[in-house]
N, C-alpha and C positions, 0 to 999 in steps of 0.2 A: 638050411637057412629058409626061413619063411619070407614070402613076398606079399606085398610090396615092401619097399625100403622107406623109412622115415629118417630124415636128418633132423636132429635137434641140437639146440645151443643158443647161446646169447646173440642178440642182434650183432651183425657184423662178423659172425663166426665163418661165414662162407657157405651157409646152407644153400643159398640160391645159386651162387656162382659155381661152387664145386658140385653142386647137384646137377646143374645143366651139363657141366663137363663130364660127369660120371654117366649121365643118361646118354650122352653122345657116344661115350666109349663102349657102352653096353648095347646100344641101339635100342633103348627103352624109352618110354614116355617120362616127361618131367612135368611136375605140377608144383607151382609155388602156391601154398595154401592161402597166402594173403591175396594173391592175384585171383584165385578161385573164389574167395570170400567176396571180392569186389564184383566179380562177374555175376555171382549169385544174388547179391544184396544191393548192387548199384551204388555202393559207397565204399571208399577205401577203409581200411581198418581204423585209421586215425579219425576219419569223419564219422564213422559209426560210433566210435567210443565218445567223441565230443557230443554227438546227438543223443545217444541212447545210454551211455554209461558203460563202464568196464564190465560190470556183471552181466548185462544184456549182451555185450559183445562175446564174452567167453562162452555163453550158452550157444549162441549162433555159430561160433568158430568150432565148437564141439560137433554140431550138427553137420557142418560142412565136411569135417573129416570123416564122420560116419557115413555120410551120403556118398561121398567119393569112394569109399571103400567098397561100395556095391557096384562099381563100374566093372565092366567085363575084362579089364586090363589087369593082369597079375604082375607084369613087369613095369613097375612105375616107381620113380624116385620122387618122394614128397619132401618139400622143404617146409617145415612147420614155422609158425610164428615163435619168437623167442620165449614168450610166456605160456604158450600153450601147454607144455608138459607139466606146469606148476599149478594147474587148476584141477580141483577135484580128483577124479580117478583117471585123468587123461593118460598118464604113463601106463596104467594097466590096460587101457583101451588100445594104445599103440602096440603094446606086446601081444595082445589078442589079434590085432589086424595084420601084423607083420614083423618086421625087424627093424630096431632102431639104432642109430648110430649118433652118439653125442660128439660133436666137434668141440673139444675143450681147449681153451686158450687161457693162459695167464692174464689177469685183468690188465696188466701194463701193455701187454701186446694188443689186446682188444682196444684199449684206449688210443694206442698209436695207429692201429688199423682204421678205426672209426674217424680219427682226426684227419685222415687222408681222403675221406669220402665227402660227398655232398650231404651235409647234415640237415639241409632243409627238408629232406625226405624223412627225417626222424625228428619230429617236433620236440620230443622230450630231451634231445641232446643239442638242439639248435643253439648256436652261439657260444658253445662251451669250448674252452681250451683243452689241450691234451690232459693237463693236470686236473681240471674240473671234470673231464670225462672219467678219468681214473677214479676220482673221489666218488662219483656217481655209480660207476660200474662195479667197483670192488664189493661194497656191501650187498648189492643186488645179486651179483654173481654168487656170493657166498650163501645167500638166502636160497638161491635156486639149485645149488650143487646137489642137495639131497634128491631132488627129483630128476635132474639131468643124469646123475650117475646111476640111475635105474636102467639106463639104456642097455640093450643087449651087447653093444660094443662101444668102446671109448677110443676116439682118435685124438691123441694129444698132439697139439701143434706147438713146437718148441720155439719158433721164431716167426717174425712177421716179415716175409720177403714178397717179391713180386710173384714168385712161383708158389706161394702158399695154397692158393686154390687148386692148381694143378697137382700139387703133391697130396693134398687131401683126397681129391678125386682118385688119384692112382692108388693110394693106400686102401680106400674102400673097394675099388675096383678089384684089387688083388684078393682082399678078403671074400668078396662075393664069388670070384672065380674059384677060389680055393675051397669054398664051402658048398658050391653047386654040384 
């Protein structure tokens, strides 16, 4: 298995939470690429998109991933933005840089999971009911599936529970330990 590790999937899939848990279990570094983007550019991803547009954001986001790949740390867990793998050749880029894990949820489980969070941090979802979230998520997830499914490994999450993130982290941990 090539390092570093990149976690991909739709927003709310657990990339950041499970990623932090996984990094702690492994004793590795953890980087949320949205946070890294904000540190580098001085704006959150939402602020940058509102100010400069999605196309400009995607270009800058790609540079952030490539720049961070040059760090001296090999043992890093990166949580990508939900749309990152779906732009240009980003999945090819991730495969060249390390190993990717797609955290795959059924749309109805993602809608439930997201409805239990503070949606004010996700402006595109703000104010939506669980049913409205599902209507928004399902077609977008279907559109992104061909990109996400190019990941080196797919972690299917069968149910939405309080332990989902711990279970995701444990499954990836076991895979890394077995392949190392």
